[in-house]
N, C-alpha and C positions, 0 to 999 in steps of 0.2 A: 504493499499499500504505500503510495507516495506521499511525502510530508512536503511542507512548505520549502523546505530546503532541498528538495530532490531537483537535481539538475535536469531530470528528464522532462520537467514541466515546460521549461523554455523551448525544448526540441519539440514539442507537440503544437507550439505556437503556428508554424507554417501549415499543419494540418487544418488547424482551425480557420486560418485566413483563406486557405483554398476552399474550404466548405463553405465559407461565406460567399467567395465568388460563384461557386457552382450553384449555390442557393439563389444567388441573385439573377443568373443567367437562366436558371429553370423556371424561376417564377416569372421571368420576362417572356419566355417562351409560351408558358401555359397561359399567360395573360393576354398575349398576342391572339393565341388560338380562341381563348374564351371571348375575347372582345370583338372577333371577326375581323382581325387585321390580316390574317392570311386568306385574302380573297380566292375563290376559285376563278381559274382562267376561264374566259369566255371565247368559244371559238370564232375566229375572225377579227378578234381585238387583240393587238399585241399586249404582251405582259413583260413585266421586268424579270420574271424567272424565280425559281426558287431559291436561288443564291441570294438575291436582294430580298426576297420576302422574309427569309430567315436570318440573313446577314446584318440587315439593318438593326434589328432590336438588340442582336448580340453585340454589335459595334457600339451601339448607344449604351448599351449596359457596361460594357468595358469603358467607355468614356467617362461615364458617371462614376464608375468604381475607382478608377485611377486618378480623377479629377479629385474626388473626395480624399484618397490615399494623399495626394500632394497636398492638399489643405491641411490634412491633419498632422503630417508631417512637419510643415511649416509652423503650424499652430504649436506643436510640441517644442520647436527649437526657439521660436519667436517670444512665445507667451509663458508656457507652462513649466519648462524646466528652468530654475533659477540660474542667472548667471550676470555677467557684466556686459562691458562694452565689446569685448572680444569673446567670441564664442568658445566654449570649453571643448575638449575633446569629444565628450558625449554628444553635445550639440552638433559638431562637425559630422560625426557619425550618421546622426538621423538626417542631417542636411543632405548627404549622399543619398540615402533613400528616399528624399524628396525629388532629387534630380533624376533618379531612376523612374519613379512613379511619374513624373512630369514627361518623361520621354515616351513611355507608353501612351499617357494621355494624349500625347500630340500625334502619335501614329494611329490611335483608335479614333481621334476626331478627324484625321484626314480620311480614314476609311468610312466613317460616318457620312461624311462629306460626298463621297463618291456614291455610295449606297443610296443616300438620299436624292442624289442627281438621277440615278437610274431609277428610283421609284416615282419621282416626278414626271419623267419624260416616258415611263413605261417601256424602257430600253434596257436590254441585257447590260451587265456591267462592262463586258468588253467593249461594246459600242461607245461606252461613255468616258473611257480613258484618255481621249485626246487631249493634250494639254490646252488646245484652243478652246474645246468645248467647257473644260473644267474652269479656265480662266474667265470665260463669259458668264459661266454660272456664279461665279464668286463676285463678280463686278456688277451683275445686273439682278441677283435675286437675294431677298433677305435672309432665307435659310443658308444659301451659299456663303454669304459674308459672314453669318454668324458662326458657322463651322470653321471658317477661314480664320477669324479673330480668335477662335478658342484655339485652334491648333497652334497659332502663332504665339499666343500667350505661354502656352504649354512649353513650346520650344525654347522660348526667351528664358523661362524659368529653369528648365533642364540644362541650358547652356551656363547660366550665370551661378547656378547653386554649385557647381563645382569648384568654382574660384573664390567665393565670397567668405569672409571670415569674421565679419561684424554683425552684432544684433540689429543695427540699423538697416542693413542690407537685408537681412532675414525677414525683417518686418515688412520692408518694401515688396519682397517676393510674395509674402502673405497676401498683401493687398491686391497684388497682380493676379494671384491664383484666384481669389475670390471674384475679381472683376473679370476673369475668363471664364467663370463659370455663367455668367448672366446672359451674354447675348443670345443663346437659344430661347431664353425665357420670352424674349421679346418676338418670337415667331411662332408658327404652329396654332395649335388650337386656341391658346389663351388670346394671342392677339388678333385672332378673327371673331372671338366670341362678343356677343352684346356686352355693353358696359366693360370693353377691353381695357379701359385703363384700370379698373379694379382688378381685373383678371391678371393683366400683365404684372402689375406691382405686387400682388399677393404671391404670384409664382415666383417672381424674382426672391422675394422674401422667403418664401419656402425653400427655394433652392439653396440660398445662403445658410439657412438654419440647419437643413439637413447635412450640408457639407461640413459646417463646425461639429455638429453633433456627433455624426457618425465618423469622420475623420478623427476627432479628438479622442472618441472611445476606441478607436483602432491603436492609437499609438499609446494611450495610457495602458491598455492592456499589454501592449508590446513591453512598455518600459517595466511594468510590474512583473510580467512573466519572466524577463531578463534579469529581474533584480537590480535595475541600475540604480546608481546612487542618486538620491533625492526623487525617488518615484513617487513617495508618499506625498511630496510637496506637489508634483505634477498632478495627481489625482485631486489633491485638495484645491488646486487652482481650477480644474476643470469642471468640478461640481457646480458651481454657480452658472458657468458658460452653457453646461448641459441643460441646466433648468430653464435658462432664458432661451435656448435653442428650441426645446420642446414646446414652449409656449409659443414662440415664432411659428414653428411647424404646424402646430395645432389651429393657430389663429389663421394664418394665410391659407391652409388647406380647406378650412371651413368657408371663407370668403370664395375661394376658386369653385368650391362644389356649387355654393349658392348660385355663383353668376353662371355656371355651365348647366346646372339641371334646372328644367322649366318648373318643376313641382317636387315637392318632397317624395310623391309617390314614385318618381322616376329611380329613387334610391334602390328600390326593391324590384323594380319591373324593368329596367332597362340594363344592359351588360355594363355601360359605363357606371351606372351607379352601383351595381354590384361589386365592381372593382373599387369605387370610392369606400364602400362599406368594409370591403376587405381590409383595405389601408387603414381605416379607422380602428379595426380591431387591433392590427399590428401595432398602431400607435399607442392605444391604451395599454396593451400589454407591455409596450416598452416604458411608459410612463410608470407602470407598477414596479417594474424591475428598477427603474431609477430610484424609486422611492425606497425600495428594499436596500439599493446600494447606500443610501444616504443614512439610513438607520441601523444597518447591521453590518456590512462588510467595509465601510469606509472607517468606522472606528477600529475594526479588526486590522486593518491595513495599516494604521497608524501604530499599532502594537507589533508591528512586524510579522502579522499572520496574513499571508497573501493568497492563501489557496482558495477561499471561498470567494474572494474578489475576482481572482483569474476566471475561475469556472463560470460564474454568473455573467461575467463580461463578455466570456466567449459566446454564450447562449444568446446573449443579447445582440452581439454582433451578427450571429447568423440570421436572428429574425430581422434585424435591421436590412441586411442584404437582400432578404426576400422582399421586404417592403420596397426597396429601390427598384427591384425587378418588377413589381406591380406598378411602380410609376412608369416605368418604360412600356409597359402594356397600356397604360391609360393613354400614353402619348400617341400610340398606334389606333387608339378606339375612338370614333366619333362620338361625340356627346350627343344626346336627344335633341333634336330640332336644331342642330348646328348647320344644317345645309340650307337655311332660310336665307333669302336675299336681303340686303341692306341697302340704303340709299348711300351715294358717294359722300354725302354731308355726314351720316351716322357714322360711315367707316372712318371718316377723318376725325370727328370729334370723340368717338368712343359711345355716344349716346344720342337720341333723337334731337333735332332741332327744337330748342325751347320756344315757347310762344313769345310774341312781340313783348317788350319791356313796358310798354305804355308809359302813361304820363306819372308824375309824383303821386303817391308815394312809392311807386316801383315795387308792387307787392311781389311779383315772381322773384325779387332778389332774396326774399325770406321764406317763399313756399317750395322753390327748385332746388333740391338737394342732390348731391352726387358724391357717393361714398369714395374715398380715396384712403386705401390701406396704409400708406406710408404716413399720411399725417394723423390717422386715427389711431394707428398702433404706437407711433411716436409720441403723440401728446399723452396718450393713456399710460404709457410707460413712463414719461416723464413725471406725470401727476403722482402716480404710485410711488415712485422711488423717492420723491420729495416728502412726500407725507409719510413715508417710512422713516426717513431721516429725522424729521420732526418728531415724530413718535418715539424713536430712541432716545433724542436728546431729553425729553420730558420725562421718560421713564427713569433716567438717571439723575433727575433733578435740575436740569439745566435748562434755561429759558432761551425761547427763540421768538424774536418779534412776530406778532401776528400779521403785521403789515406787509412783512415780506412773503408769508405765505399767501395772503390774499392777491398780493402784486403777480406772484407766480401763477396761481392758478387762473386769473384773470387774463395773464398773456396767454396761457394754452387756450382758454375759452376762445379769445380773439382769433388765435391762429385755427381754431377749428371753423370758426365762422368764415374766414377769409378762404380756406382752402376746401370746404365742402358744401358751403351754403349757395345760394344763387350767385355770390361773387364768383365762385369757381365755375359755375355753369356757364354764365354770361360772360366770363373772363376769356373764354375761348372763342366767343361770338361777336363781342364789341370791344374794341380797343379802349373805350372810355371805361368799361368795368374793369378791364385787366389793369388799366392803370391804377384804378382805386384798389384793387387788390394787392398790386406792387407797393403802393404807398403804405398800406395797413401792414404789410408783412416786413417792410424795411424801415419804418418809422415809428409804427404804433407798438406792436408786438414786442421789439427789442427793448423799448423803454420799460415796460412791465416786467420782462424776464430780467432784464440785468439787474433791477431793483430787488428781484427775489433772492439774490446771492446765492445760487445753487453750488457753486465751488465751495464757498465758506461753509455751507451747510454740510457739504459732503466731507470736507477736512474735518470737521467737528464729529460727525457721526461715524466715519470709518475707523476701525481699530488700526493702532499704528503698530508696525512690525517690531517684534521682539528684537533685541540686540543679538545679532548674530543670525537672525532669520533672513530669509529674502524678503526683499520688499514686496508690498501688497498693493491694492488699488489706491490706497492713500499717498504712498510715495510715488507711484506713477503718476499721479494728477499733480504733485507737487513738482516734480521734475519737468512735466509738461508746462505748467503754468510760468516756470522760470526758464524754460528752454530758449535758445538762441533763436529759434524760428517764431516763437511767441514774442520774443523782445522786439523782432524786426517788424512784424505785421501790426504790433500794437503801438508802434510809433505813430504819433498824431498825424504827420504827414502822410505815412502809408494808408493809414486807416482812413483818412479823409478821400485819398486819391481812389481808393478801392470803392468807397462808398458812392462816390459821385461819378468816377470814371466808368464804372461797370454799366451805369445807365446809358451813357453815350455809347460805348461799344457795342452793347446788346441792341439798341433801338436804331443806331445809325449806320449799321452794317447789315449783311445779309443774314447774321447770327439769329435774329429774333424770328424771321420766317422759319430757319432750319429748326430751331427749336420748338416751335409751335406744332411741326408737323408729326413729331412723335411724343408718345406719354412720357417717355424717359427723359427727353430734352426739355418738355415743358416742366416737368417735375424739377429736374436740375436746376433749371432757371429760377422757380420759386424758391427752393432750397438756397440758391446762391443770394438771391436778394435778402432773405431772412439772415444768413450769415454775415454777409457785409454790414448789415444794420446792427446785430448784436456786437460785432467787433467795434464798430464807429462809437456806439453809446456806451459800451463797455469802458472804452478809453476816456469818455467825457464824463460819465457819472456813475461808473461801474464801483461796486463794492467789493466785489472779490479781489483776492490777492493777484499780483501779477508783476511784472517788470516795473522798474521806477517810472512813474508817471510825473508829467509835468505839474507845476503848482496850479491852484484852481484858475488863477487869472491866465494862466497858459492855456488851459483847457477851453476857457471861455473865448479866448482869442481864437482857437482852431475852430470852434463852433462857429463864430461870427464870419471867419473866413470861408467856411465851406458852404454855407447857406446860399450865397449869391450865386454860386456855381448851380445850386439846386433850381433857383429862379430862373437862371439862364436856360438851363436844359428845358423847364415849363414853357417859357416864352418861344424857344425854337420849335417846340412841338405846335404851339397854336399858330405860328406864323409860316411854318413849312408848307409848300407847295405839292411836295412830293408825298403820296401815300406810303407810310411805312407797312411793311409787311404786306404788300399789295398782292403777291402771289398767293398768300394763305388767304386772305378775306376774300378773294375774287372766286375761289373754289367752294365757298360756302353758299349754301341756297338759304339767303336770307332776304326774301323780297321786301320785307318791311323796314329794311335799312336802306333808304333811298339816297342819301348823300354821305358816302365813307369819310369824307374830308371833314364834314361837320363832327362826326364822331371822334375824330382824331383831334380836332380843335378842343372838344370837351375833355378829352384826355389829358391835354396840356393844361387847362384850366383846372381839373381835379388834381393834377399833380402840384400845381402852383397853390391852390387853396388848401390842400391837405398838409402842406409842407410847414405851414405857419405855426398851427397849434402845438404840434410836437416839438418845435423850437422853442416856443414860449414855455412849455412845461419844462423842457430840459433846462432852460435858463433858469427858472424859479428852483428846480430841484439842485442844480449846481450851486446856486446862491445859498440855500438852506445848508448844503453839505459844507460849504465854505465856512459859514458862520459856527456850525458844530465843530469843525475842525480847530478854528481858533479858540473856541471855548475849552475844548480837550486840552490844547496846549497850554492855555492859561492855567487850568486845574492841575497840570502836570508841574509847573513851576512852582505854584502854591504849595504843592504838596513837598516839593524839594526845600521851599523856604520854611515850611513848617518843622520838617525834620531837622534842618539846621538850627532852627530857633532854640531847640532844646540844649544846643551847645552854647557858642557864643555869637554875638551879633555880626562880628566880622565874617563868620563862616556863612551865615544866612546871606549877607550881601554879597559874597563870593558865589554862592550857589545861584544867586539871582542872575549875576552877569553870566554865569556859565550857561545858564538856561537861554539867556538872549544869544549868546554867541552860538549854541548849538542850532538854533532856529535859524539865524542868518546864514550859517554854513549850508543849511539844507535848502535854503531858498537858492543860494549861488550854486550850489551843485546841480539842482534842478534846471535853473536857466542854462547852466552849461550843456547839461544833456540835451536839453531842447535845441540849442544852437547846433550841437554837433550831428 
């Protein structure tokens, strides 16, 4: 009977991994057969052949499996295993594993590209291997581009992982691996479904969650079975990541199923619904195993007893592999009612053209809602994490200002309003409403969020790492806040240029029209506006710690200098004679918009009018912070004098002069930093 110290346990690991891969491929084949993906050839109609019919799901399964393995290995190296700036010997060894997995990922992606080409044109693989045909497919078809991007990303990772030796480059490779997973999510069934914005965003979140969850589990199992040093630390760090990934996978899968299935009854009556049900059962079982891990096997692992963890994780891995195979089968199974025709406008927007906005009070802005998984899940997670931090502080007797909590929750509520209400619906149809959405996300939401001081709350709520222990989330956050990157972008000049310059770059180039044509591009644009707004107002009125900021007078000066450029941008919109994004607006069937140039004029007016109130509020907030800062400084000097008064008067006077000198030096240093 094997014990935890038995060296044969690690030797069984390849068998477990091979079993997981076989389970995934077998589940994919069965799912394709059950879902009707292996269609019977019809006499007289050309067919891609059996090689493509069965080779495509196998290639996709191998692509998914080795993409997940790549993410898992890089996650282990860059996040889970403790280390410094230079990678340790253990981390370098698993970086080699990542390079090997990425190489197979690249080859499998290329094979999936060729099989997809054969499947789309109903021609055998041999006829599709011409370089000219493949190149044309990659440049003209969305699926071709997605697999080409995936293969290119995997190839870059496989090449670079061989030579890198720092944690920074390992983290960069992890980001590239996660990005390389996403292109296929924006093609296929989800991108063609009704409400494809929600379907595509939820599928992208689903794919990323699965990669982190499954890939991380594979490699914490590997380090535990191989009895690597700091394996228990890697498993401890992975536990909260796994819980978050499980929630992301479950929520995004639910959204995708709701979008794709016309009615709940289809879950039990359609092949697609039955496959969804099978995946749900597998997910529930995996959640139960994760709970058992947290309660039983992780404490045992911390005590050095690894057998129970390895056995249970191996079974969990095989079940996960089967679930991935079911996902491949789902991708080959048409959803009920997916063959219906949609209008060109609905295909562009992702939803039917809304009714005319009408006159004031523009009721459709409050009645037309459109679910967006990114903002829905993002704001919900931000609210729950913030409230959990506040609860933790109060549980240990610490106070947290109620005003900060109210400000944070109000900012999230306004974010939901701007991203899912009629502002989001009409923002893709009317330039004026889009500009209102832009101004709210860039100038209203950031003021509320930065006053919530989330980083300060996190630093107070998160536990500090013990001496000699690897740094945890608190140490990572502190390092980020004081990093060179944050120091550069938080300089008032840089923050102001990003805040104002991005508007000119987006709207006065072809970038706006390009971003509007895809849900991913539109989502990136909105997130960018929110991000640059958060950066700018954090520099001006932020409470959270960070690099040295200019004095309050310097911040006021930066605010005053920035706002004229905002007014200039607004006036340029109103006076422009060229229609911005004309290629996008002209494709929308909106007969109730008679004069697009009038709508653009209204957009400029909205930008101008909505800029004044946030600036006024920011100025008032900055003035209040300035007064409070001086009051705190005065109280500090008074305390020094009071302490010195207990001795002799000369010491009190010297303490007073020292306080004044220290304040003057801080002012001079701040001015020098601003000038440099």
